N, CA, C and O atoms as a Maestro MAE file, in Angstrom:
{
 s_m_m2io_version
 :::
 2.0.0
}

f_m_ct {
 s_m_title
 :::
 protein
 m_atom[256] {
  # First column is atom index #
  i_m_mmod_type
  r_m_x_coord
  r_m_y_coord
  r_m_z_coord
  i_m_residue_number
  s_m_chain_name
  s_m_pdb_residue_name
  s_m_pdb_atom_name
  i_m_atomic_number
  :::
  1 25 0.780 -1.261 -0.202 1 A "UNK " " N  " 7
  2 3 0.181 0.058 0.005 1 A "UNK " " CA " 6
  3 2 0.744 1.178 -0.002 1 A "UNK " " C  " 6
  4 15 0.491 2.044 -0.840 1 A "UNK " " O  " 8
  5 25 1.684 1.319 1.050 2 A "UNK " " N  " 7
  6 3 2.615 2.280 1.173 2 A "UNK " " CA " 6
  7 2 3.489 2.558 -0.478 2 A "UNK " " C  " 6
  8 15 3.587 3.714 -0.889 2 A "UNK " " O  " 8
  9 25 3.946 1.632 -1.126 3 A "UNK " " N  " 7
  10 3 4.763 1.679 -2.378 3 A "UNK " " CA " 6
  11 2 3.605 1.959 -3.160 3 A "UNK " " C  " 6
  12 15 3.990 2.855 -3.912 3 A "UNK " " O  " 8
  13 25 2.479 1.732 -3.410 4 A "UNK " " N  " 7
  14 3 1.391 2.320 -4.484 4 A "UNK " " CA " 6
  15 2 1.136 3.726 -4.147 4 A "UNK " " C  " 6
  16 15 0.911 4.504 -5.075 4 A "UNK " " O  " 8
  17 25 1.143 4.172 -2.866 5 A "UNK " " N  " 7
  18 3 1.285 5.773 -2.693 5 A "UNK " " CA " 6
  19 2 2.508 6.464 -2.743 5 A "UNK " " C  " 6
  20 15 2.548 7.689 -2.625 5 A "UNK " " O  " 8
  21 25 3.679 5.652 -2.939 6 A "UNK " " N  " 7
  22 3 5.018 6.464 -3.050 6 A "UNK " " CA " 6
  23 2 5.170 6.582 -4.598 6 A "UNK " " C  " 6
  24 15 5.717 7.563 -5.104 6 A "UNK " " O  " 8
  25 25 4.669 5.551 -5.332 7 A "UNK " " N  " 7
  26 3 4.498 5.631 -7.066 7 A "UNK " " CA " 6
  27 2 3.691 6.605 -7.397 7 A "UNK " " C  " 6
  28 15 3.894 7.286 -8.402 7 A "UNK " " O  " 8
  29 25 2.673 6.791 -6.589 8 A "UNK " " N  " 7
  30 3 1.451 7.688 -7.530 8 A "UNK " " CA " 6
  31 2 2.206 9.413 -7.093 8 A "UNK " " C  " 6
  32 15 2.230 10.412 -7.811 8 A "UNK " " O  " 8
  33 25 2.677 9.264 -5.870 9 A "UNK " " N  " 7
  34 3 3.301 10.945 -5.554 9 A "UNK " " CA " 6
  35 2 4.605 11.142 -6.556 9 A "UNK " " C  " 6
  36 15 5.012 12.268 -6.844 9 A "UNK " " O  " 8
  37 25 5.080 10.202 -6.945 10 A "UNK " " N  " 7
  38 3 6.527 10.504 -7.889 10 A "UNK " " CA " 6
  39 2 5.562 10.559 -9.191 10 A "UNK " " C  " 6
  40 15 5.472 11.686 -9.676 10 A "UNK " " O  " 8
  41 25 4.906 9.650 -9.770 11 A "UNK " " N  " 7
  42 3 3.796 10.149 -10.639 11 A "UNK " " CA " 6
  43 2 3.707 11.651 -10.516 11 A "UNK " " C  " 6
  44 15 4.233 12.393 -11.345 11 A "UNK " " O  " 8
  45 25 3.082 12.056 -9.542 12 A "UNK " " N  " 7
  46 3 2.319 13.436 -9.534 12 A "UNK " " CA " 6
  47 2 3.552 14.585 -9.717 12 A "UNK " " C  " 6
  48 15 3.486 15.651 -10.329 12 A "UNK " " O  " 8
  49 25 4.368 14.175 -9.192 13 A "UNK " " N  " 7
  50 3 5.821 14.965 -8.866 13 A "UNK " " CA " 6
  51 2 6.440 15.138 -10.273 13 A "UNK " " C  " 6
  52 15 6.845 16.250 -10.610 13 A "UNK " " O  " 8
  53 25 6.533 14.010 -11.157 14 A "UNK " " N  " 7
  54 3 7.319 13.960 -12.498 14 A "UNK " " CA " 6
  55 2 6.303 15.116 -13.432 14 A "UNK " " C  " 6
  56 15 6.775 16.066 -14.058 14 A "UNK " " O  " 8
  57 25 4.681 14.742 -13.341 15 A "UNK " " N  " 7
  58 3 4.029 15.410 -13.914 15 A "UNK " " CA " 6
  59 2 4.328 17.159 -13.794 15 A "UNK " " C  " 6
  60 15 4.386 17.975 -14.714 15 A "UNK " " O  " 8
  61 25 4.474 17.356 -12.440 16 A "UNK " " N  " 7
  62 3 4.226 18.774 -12.210 16 A "UNK " " CA " 6
  63 2 5.482 19.290 -12.845 16 A "UNK " " C  " 6
  64 15 5.418 20.363 -13.445 16 A "UNK " " O  " 8
  65 25 6.979 18.430 -12.754 17 A "UNK " " N  " 7
  66 3 7.961 19.204 -13.261 17 A "UNK " " CA " 6
  67 2 8.045 19.298 -14.824 17 A "UNK " " C  " 6
  68 15 8.492 20.215 -15.512 17 A "UNK " " O  " 8
  69 25 7.458 18.022 -15.222 18 A "UNK " " N  " 7
  70 3 7.309 18.703 -16.902 18 A "UNK " " CA " 6
  71 2 6.400 19.464 -17.454 18 A "UNK " " C  " 6
  72 15 6.403 19.889 -18.609 18 A "UNK " " O  " 8
  73 25 5.468 19.671 -16.475 19 A "UNK " " N  " 7
  74 3 4.410 21.139 -16.641 19 A "UNK " " CA " 6
  75 2 5.144 22.248 -16.645 19 A "UNK " " C  " 6
  76 15 5.184 23.035 -17.591 19 A "UNK " " O  " 8
  77 25 6.027 22.412 -15.126 20 A "UNK " " N  " 7
  78 3 6.625 23.365 -15.093 20 A "UNK " " CA " 6
  79 2 7.940 23.790 -16.561 20 A "UNK " " C  " 6
  80 15 7.999 24.854 -17.177 20 A "UNK " " O  " 8
  81 25 8.667 22.778 -16.716 21 A "UNK " " N  " 7
  82 3 9.555 22.900 -17.407 21 A "UNK " " CA " 6
  83 2 8.885 23.101 -18.717 21 A "UNK " " C  " 6
  84 15 9.538 23.905 -19.381 21 A "UNK " " O  " 8
  85 25 7.444 22.519 -19.567 22 A "UNK " " N  " 7
  86 3 7.428 23.141 -20.411 22 A "UNK " " CA " 6
  87 2 6.628 24.491 -20.439 22 A "UNK " " C  " 6
  88 15 6.460 24.978 -21.557 22 A "UNK " " O  " 8
  89 25 6.218 25.023 -19.578 23 A "UNK " " N  " 7
  90 3 6.064 26.344 -19.497 23 A "UNK " " CA " 6
  91 2 7.128 27.464 -19.149 23 A "UNK " " C  " 6
  92 15 7.012 28.687 -19.064 23 A "UNK " " O  " 8
  93 25 8.427 26.442 -18.943 24 A "UNK " " N  " 7
  94 3 9.449 27.234 -18.879 24 A "UNK " " CA " 6
  95 2 10.117 27.666 -20.406 24 A "UNK " " C  " 6
  96 15 10.551 28.782 -20.693 24 A "UNK " " O  " 8
  97 25 10.077 26.550 -21.233 25 A "UNK " " N  " 7
  98 3 10.154 26.705 -22.361 25 A "UNK " " CA " 6
  99 2 9.479 27.632 -23.528 25 A "UNK " " C  " 6
  100 15 9.948 28.219 -24.503 25 A "UNK " " O  " 8
  101 25 7.979 27.477 -22.906 26 A "UNK " " N  " 7
  102 3 7.342 29.009 -23.577 26 A "UNK " " CA " 6
  103 2 7.874 30.253 -23.105 26 A "UNK " " C  " 6
  104 15 7.918 31.168 -23.927 26 A "UNK " " O  " 8
  105 25 8.290 30.469 -21.935 27 A "UNK " " N  " 7
  106 3 8.385 31.472 -21.832 27 A "UNK " " CA " 6
  107 2 9.849 31.831 -22.475 27 A "UNK " " C  " 6
  108 15 10.070 32.938 -22.964 27 A "UNK " " O  " 8
  109 25 10.716 30.903 -22.432 28 A "UNK " " N  " 7
  110 3 12.046 31.249 -23.375 28 A "UNK " " CA " 6
  111 2 11.286 31.631 -24.527 28 A "UNK " " C  " 6
  112 15 10.936 32.796 -24.718 28 A "UNK " " O  " 8
  113 25 10.952 30.443 -25.497 29 A "UNK " " N  " 7
  114 3 10.883 30.601 -26.619 29 A "UNK " " CA " 6
  115 2 10.302 32.083 -27.123 29 A "UNK " " C  " 6
  116 15 10.746 32.833 -27.992 29 A "UNK " " O  " 8
  117 25 8.962 32.243 -26.115 30 A "UNK " " N  " 7
  118 3 8.208 34.007 -26.324 30 A "UNK " " CA " 6
  119 2 8.840 34.905 -25.875 30 A "UNK " " C  " 6
  120 15 8.192 35.951 -25.912 30 A "UNK " " O  " 8
  121 25 10.103 35.045 -25.335 31 A "UNK " " N  " 7
  122 3 10.453 36.011 -24.686 31 A "UNK " " CA " 6
  123 2 9.453 36.352 -23.140 31 A "UNK " " C  " 6
  124 15 8.381 36.955 -23.090 31 A "UNK " " O  " 8
  125 25 10.108 35.838 -22.175 32 A "UNK " " N  " 7
  126 3 9.291 35.950 -20.950 32 A "UNK " " CA " 6
  127 2 8.882 37.572 -20.513 32 A "UNK " " C  " 6
  128 15 8.209 37.707 -19.491 32 A "UNK " " O  " 8
  129 25 9.199 38.528 -21.118 33 A "UNK " " N  " 7
  130 3 8.743 39.665 -20.711 33 A "UNK " " CA " 6
  131 2 7.487 39.875 -21.470 33 A "UNK " " C  " 6
  132 15 6.635 40.545 -20.887 33 A "UNK " " O  " 8
  133 25 7.294 39.575 -22.279 34 A "UNK " " N  " 7
  134 3 6.150 39.508 -23.577 34 A "UNK " " CA " 6
  135 2 5.143 38.451 -22.965 34 A "UNK " " C  " 6
  136 15 3.963 38.803 -22.929 34 A "UNK " " O  " 8
  137 25 5.494 37.104 -22.443 35 A "UNK " " N  " 7
  138 3 4.247 36.576 -21.821 35 A "UNK " " CA " 6
  139 2 3.863 36.876 -20.423 35 A "UNK " " C  " 6
  140 15 2.866 36.356 -19.923 35 A "UNK " " O  " 8
  141 25 4.670 37.746 -19.740 36 A "UNK " " N  " 7
  142 3 4.638 37.739 -18.182 36 A "UNK " " CA " 6
  143 2 3.599 39.369 -18.291 36 A "UNK " " C  " 6
  144 15 2.692 39.542 -17.477 36 A "UNK " " O  " 8
  145 25 3.903 40.419 -19.369 37 A "UNK " " N  " 7
  146 3 3.234 41.810 -19.260 37 A "UNK " " CA " 6
  147 2 2.074 42.298 -18.857 37 A "UNK " " C  " 6
  148 15 1.940 43.419 -18.367 37 A "UNK " " O  " 8
  149 25 1.007 41.333 -19.076 38 A "UNK " " N  " 7
  150 3 -0.328 41.174 -18.494 38 A "UNK " " CA " 6
  151 2 -0.605 40.864 -17.259 38 A "UNK " " C  " 6
  152 15 -1.757 40.837 -16.824 38 A "UNK " " O  " 8
  153 25 0.569 40.566 -16.488 39 A "UNK " " N  " 7
  154 3 0.614 40.183 -15.249 39 A "UNK " " CA " 6
  155 2 0.424 41.438 -14.036 39 A "UNK " " C  " 6
  156 15 1.318 42.280 -14.118 39 A "UNK " " O  " 8
  157 25 -0.282 41.615 -13.267 40 A "UNK " " N  " 7
  158 3 -0.770 42.155 -12.245 40 A "UNK " " CA " 6
  159 2 0.727 42.502 -11.465 40 A "UNK " " C  " 6
  160 15 1.640 41.689 -11.613 40 A "UNK " " O  " 8
  161 25 0.957 43.784 -10.596 41 A "UNK " " N  " 7
  162 3 2.209 43.708 -10.095 41 A "UNK " " CA " 6
  163 2 2.183 42.721 -8.837 41 A "UNK " " C  " 6
  164 15 3.046 41.847 -8.750 41 A "UNK " " O  " 8
  165 25 1.230 42.860 -7.903 42 A "UNK " " N  " 7
  166 3 1.433 41.141 -7.129 42 A "UNK " " CA " 6
  167 2 1.700 39.787 -7.693 42 A "UNK " " C  " 6
  168 15 2.368 38.901 -7.160 42 A "UNK " " O  " 8
  169 25 0.938 39.737 -9.123 43 A "UNK " " N  " 7
  170 3 1.355 38.743 -9.665 43 A "UNK " " CA " 6
  171 2 2.821 38.637 -9.947 43 A "UNK " " C  " 6
  172 15 3.408 37.660 -9.481 43 A "UNK " " O  " 8
  173 25 3.490 39.518 -10.653 44 A "UNK " " N  " 7
  174 3 4.848 39.432 -11.092 44 A "UNK " " CA " 6
  175 2 5.521 39.242 -9.953 44 A "UNK " " C  " 6
  176 15 6.241 38.244 -9.984 44 A "UNK " " O  " 8
  177 25 5.543 40.109 -8.546 45 A "UNK " " N  " 7
  178 3 6.091 39.650 -7.535 45 A "UNK " " CA " 6
  179 2 5.961 38.590 -6.847 45 A "UNK " " C  " 6
  180 15 6.799 38.411 -5.963 45 A "UNK " " O  " 8
  181 25 4.998 37.682 -7.018 46 A "UNK " " N  " 7
  182 3 4.863 36.375 -6.475 46 A "UNK " " CA " 6
  183 2 5.660 35.522 -7.445 46 A "UNK " " C  " 6
  184 15 6.535 34.741 -7.071 46 A "UNK " " O  " 8
  185 25 5.323 35.708 -8.676 47 A "UNK " " N  " 7
  186 3 6.636 34.840 -9.714 47 A "UNK " " CA " 6
  187 2 8.129 34.757 -9.617 47 A "UNK " " C  " 6
  188 15 8.918 33.836 -9.829 47 A "UNK " " O  " 8
  189 25 8.294 36.147 -9.186 48 A "UNK " " N  " 7
  190 3 9.607 36.418 -8.826 48 A "UNK " " CA " 6
  191 2 9.965 35.860 -7.654 48 A "UNK " " C  " 6
  192 15 11.117 35.428 -7.684 48 A "UNK " " O  " 8
  193 25 9.307 35.686 -6.466 49 A "UNK " " N  " 7
  194 3 9.370 35.150 -5.216 49 A "UNK " " CA " 6
  195 2 9.227 33.851 -5.399 49 A "UNK " " C  " 6
  196 15 9.383 33.134 -4.411 49 A "UNK " " O  " 8
  197 25 8.913 33.262 -6.635 50 A "UNK " " N  " 7
  198 3 8.443 31.719 -5.840 50 A "UNK " " CA " 6
  199 2 9.859 30.639 -6.340 50 A "UNK " " C  " 6
  200 15 10.600 30.721 -7.320 50 A "UNK " " O  " 8
  201 25 9.824 29.713 -5.271 51 A "UNK " " N  " 7
  202 3 11.015 28.780 -5.719 51 A "UNK " " CA " 6
  203 2 10.395 27.888 -6.626 51 A "UNK " " C  " 6
  204 15 9.245 28.154 -6.974 51 A "UNK " " O  " 8
  205 25 11.060 26.681 -7.157 52 A "UNK " " N  " 7
  206 3 10.865 25.910 -8.122 52 A "UNK " " CA " 6
  207 2 10.034 24.687 -7.098 52 A "UNK " " C  " 6
  208 15 8.968 24.217 -7.496 52 A "UNK " " O  " 8
  209 25 10.510 24.339 -6.051 53 A "UNK " " N  " 7
  210 3 9.643 23.577 -4.983 53 A "UNK " " CA " 6
  211 2 8.029 24.022 -5.015 53 A "UNK " " C  " 6
  212 15 7.126 23.286 -5.413 53 A "UNK " " O  " 8
  213 25 7.833 25.617 -4.422 54 A "UNK " " N  " 7
  214 3 6.384 26.367 -4.608 54 A "UNK " " CA " 6
  215 2 5.837 26.148 -6.071 54 A "UNK " " C  " 6
  216 15 4.653 25.841 -6.211 54 A "UNK " " O  " 8
  217 25 6.653 26.296 -7.153 55 A "UNK " " N  " 7
  218 3 5.687 26.165 -8.164 55 A "UNK " " CA " 6
  219 2 5.577 24.498 -8.453 55 A "UNK " " C  " 6
  220 15 4.634 24.062 -9.114 55 A "UNK " " O  " 8
  221 25 6.291 23.888 -8.076 56 A "UNK " " N  " 7
  222 3 5.787 22.194 -8.150 56 A "UNK " " CA " 6
  223 2 4.534 21.747 -7.255 56 A "UNK " " C  " 6
  224 15 3.583 21.040 -7.591 56 A "UNK " " O  " 8
  225 25 4.753 22.252 -6.234 57 A "UNK " " N  " 7
  226 3 3.567 21.882 -5.363 57 A "UNK " " CA " 6
  227 2 3.336 23.112 -4.137 57 A "UNK " " C  " 6
  228 15 3.851 23.199 -3.022 57 A "UNK " " O  " 8
  229 25 2.438 23.927 -4.769 58 A "UNK " " N  " 7
  230 3 2.032 25.120 -4.207 58 A "UNK " " CA " 6
  231 2 1.228 24.999 -2.817 58 A "UNK " " C  " 6
  232 15 1.000 25.945 -2.063 58 A "UNK " " O  " 8
  233 25 0.904 23.882 -2.648 59 A "UNK " " N  " 7
  234 3 0.078 23.904 -1.330 59 A "UNK " " CA " 6
  235 2 1.196 22.952 -0.023 59 A "UNK " " C  " 6
  236 15 0.693 22.559 1.030 59 A "UNK " " O  " 8
  237 25 2.423 22.759 -0.292 60 A "UNK " " N  " 7
  238 3 3.707 22.611 0.343 60 A "UNK " " CA " 6
  239 2 3.900 23.859 1.488 60 A "UNK " " C  " 6
  240 15 4.040 25.069 1.309 60 A "UNK " " O  " 8
  241 25 3.847 23.011 2.805 61 A "UNK " " N  " 7
  242 3 4.169 24.288 3.622 61 A "UNK " " CA " 6
  243 2 5.229 23.384 4.414 61 A "UNK " " C  " 6
  244 15 4.952 22.338 5.000 61 A "UNK " " O  " 8
  245 25 6.262 23.870 4.342 62 A "UNK " " N  " 7
  246 3 7.486 23.400 4.932 62 A "UNK " " CA " 6
  247 2 7.619 24.083 6.351 62 A "UNK " " C  " 6
  248 15 7.474 25.268 6.653 62 A "UNK " " O  " 8
  249 25 7.982 22.843 7.239 63 A "UNK " " N  " 7
  250 3 7.993 22.942 8.933 63 A "UNK " " CA " 6
  251 2 9.381 23.266 9.003 63 A "UNK " " C  " 6
  252 15 10.170 22.898 8.133 63 A "UNK " " O  " 8
  253 25 9.659 23.826 9.835 64 A "UNK " " N  " 7
  254 3 11.170 24.396 10.307 64 A "UNK " " CA " 6
  255 2 11.513 24.017 11.713 64 A "UNK " " C  " 6
  256 15 12.588 24.363 12.201 64 A "UNK " " O  " 8
  :::
 }
 m_bond[255] {
  # First column is bond index #
  i_m_from
  i_m_to
  i_m_order
  :::
  1 1 2 1
  2 2 3 1
  3 3 4 2
  4 3 5 1
  5 5 6 1
  6 6 7 1
  7 7 8 2
  8 7 9 1
  9 9 10 1
  10 10 11 1
  11 11 12 2
  12 11 13 1
  13 13 14 1
  14 14 15 1
  15 15 16 2
  16 15 17 1
  17 17 18 1
  18 18 19 1
  19 19 20 2
  20 19 21 1
  21 21 22 1
  22 22 23 1
  23 23 24 2
  24 23 25 1
  25 25 26 1
  26 26 27 1
  27 27 28 2
  28 27 29 1
  29 29 30 1
  30 30 31 1
  31 31 32 2
  32 31 33 1
  33 33 34 1
  34 34 35 1
  35 35 36 2
  36 35 37 1
  37 37 38 1
  38 38 39 1
  39 39 40 2
  40 39 41 1
  41 41 42 1
  42 42 43 1
  43 43 44 2
  44 43 45 1
  45 45 46 1
  46 46 47 1
  47 47 48 2
  48 47 49 1
  49 49 50 1
  50 50 51 1
  51 51 52 2
  52 51 53 1
  53 53 54 1
  54 54 55 1
  55 55 56 2
  56 55 57 1
  57 57 58 1
  58 58 59 1
  59 59 60 2
  60 59 61 1
  61 61 62 1
  62 62 63 1
  63 63 64 2
  64 63 65 1
  65 65 66 1
  66 66 67 1
  67 67 68 2
  68 67 69 1
  69 69 70 1
  70 70 71 1
  71 71 72 2
  72 71 73 1
  73 73 74 1
  74 74 75 1
  75 75 76 2
  76 75 77 1
  77 77 78 1
  78 78 79 1
  79 79 80 2
  80 79 81 1
  81 81 82 1
  82 82 83 1
  83 83 84 2
  84 83 85 1
  85 85 86 1
  86 86 87 1
  87 87 88 2
  88 87 89 1
  89 89 90 1
  90 90 91 1
  91 91 92 2
  92 91 93 1
  93 93 94 1
  94 94 95 1
  95 95 96 2
  96 95 97 1
  97 97 98 1
  98 98 99 1
  99 99 100 2
  100 99 101 1
  101 101 102 1
  102 102 103 1
  103 103 104 2
  104 103 105 1
  105 105 106 1
  106 106 107 1
  107 107 108 2
  108 107 109 1
  109 109 110 1
  110 110 111 1
  111 111 112 2
  112 111 113 1
  113 113 114 1
  114 114 115 1
  115 115 116 2
  116 115 117 1
  117 117 118 1
  118 118 119 1
  119 119 120 2
  120 119 121 1
  121 121 122 1
  122 122 123 1
  123 123 124 2
  124 123 125 1
  125 125 126 1
  126 126 127 1
  127 127 128 2
  128 127 129 1
  129 129 130 1
  130 130 131 1
  131 131 132 2
  132 131 133 1
  133 133 134 1
  134 134 135 1
  135 135 136 2
  136 135 137 1
  137 137 138 1
  138 138 139 1
  139 139 140 2
  140 139 141 1
  141 141 142 1
  142 142 143 1
  143 143 144 2
  144 143 145 1
  145 145 146 1
  146 146 147 1
  147 147 148 2
  148 147 149 1
  149 149 150 1
  150 150 151 1
  151 151 152 2
  152 151 153 1
  153 153 154 1
  154 154 155 1
  155 155 156 2
  156 155 157 1
  157 157 158 1
  158 158 159 1
  159 159 160 2
  160 159 161 1
  161 161 162 1
  162 162 163 1
  163 163 164 2
  164 163 165 1
  165 165 166 1
  166 166 167 1
  167 167 168 2
  168 167 169 1
  169 169 170 1
  170 170 171 1
  171 171 172 2
  172 171 173 1
  173 173 174 1
  174 174 175 1
  175 175 176 2
  176 175 177 1
  177 177 178 1
  178 178 179 1
  179 179 180 2
  180 179 181 1
  181 181 182 1
  182 182 183 1
  183 183 184 2
  184 183 185 1
  185 185 186 1
  186 186 187 1
  187 187 188 2
  188 187 189 1
  189 189 190 1
  190 190 191 1
  191 191 192 2
  192 191 193 1
  193 193 194 1
  194 194 195 1
  195 195 196 2
  196 195 197 1
  197 197 198 1
  198 198 199 1
  199 199 200 2
  200 199 201 1
  201 201 202 1
  202 202 203 1
  203 203 204 2
  204 203 205 1
  205 205 206 1
  206 206 207 1
  207 207 208 2
  208 207 209 1
  209 209 210 1
  210 210 211 1
  211 211 212 2
  212 211 213 1
  213 213 214 1
  214 214 215 1
  215 215 216 2
  216 215 217 1
  217 217 218 1
  218 218 219 1
  219 219 220 2
  220 219 221 1
  221 221 222 1
  222 222 223 1
  223 223 224 2
  224 223 225 1
  225 225 226 1
  226 226 227 1
  227 227 228 2
  228 227 229 1
  229 229 230 1
  230 230 231 1
  231 231 232 2
  232 231 233 1
  233 233 234 1
  234 234 235 1
  235 235 236 2
  236 235 237 1
  237 237 238 1
  238 238 239 1
  239 239 240 2
  240 239 241 1
  241 241 242 1
  242 242 243 1
  243 243 244 2
  244 243 245 1
  245 245 246 1
  246 246 247 1
  247 247 248 2
  248 247 249 1
  249 249 250 1
  250 250 251 1
  251 251 252 2
  252 251 253 1
  253 253 254 1
  254 254 255 1
  255 255 256 2
  :::
 }
}
């Protein structure tokens, strides 16, 4: 049962990684400033301050 859950989590992580990499490719292919020009100030700040981990799993809260 745990193995199945681990494999499911891995599949979700890989899927999110692929999505982020595809979005990054689009941004690089189409000049990032053109892609983001219509974002609001707060949206641009959020994107700028986001880590890859936050982009892949936005509901993740790290416990320190």
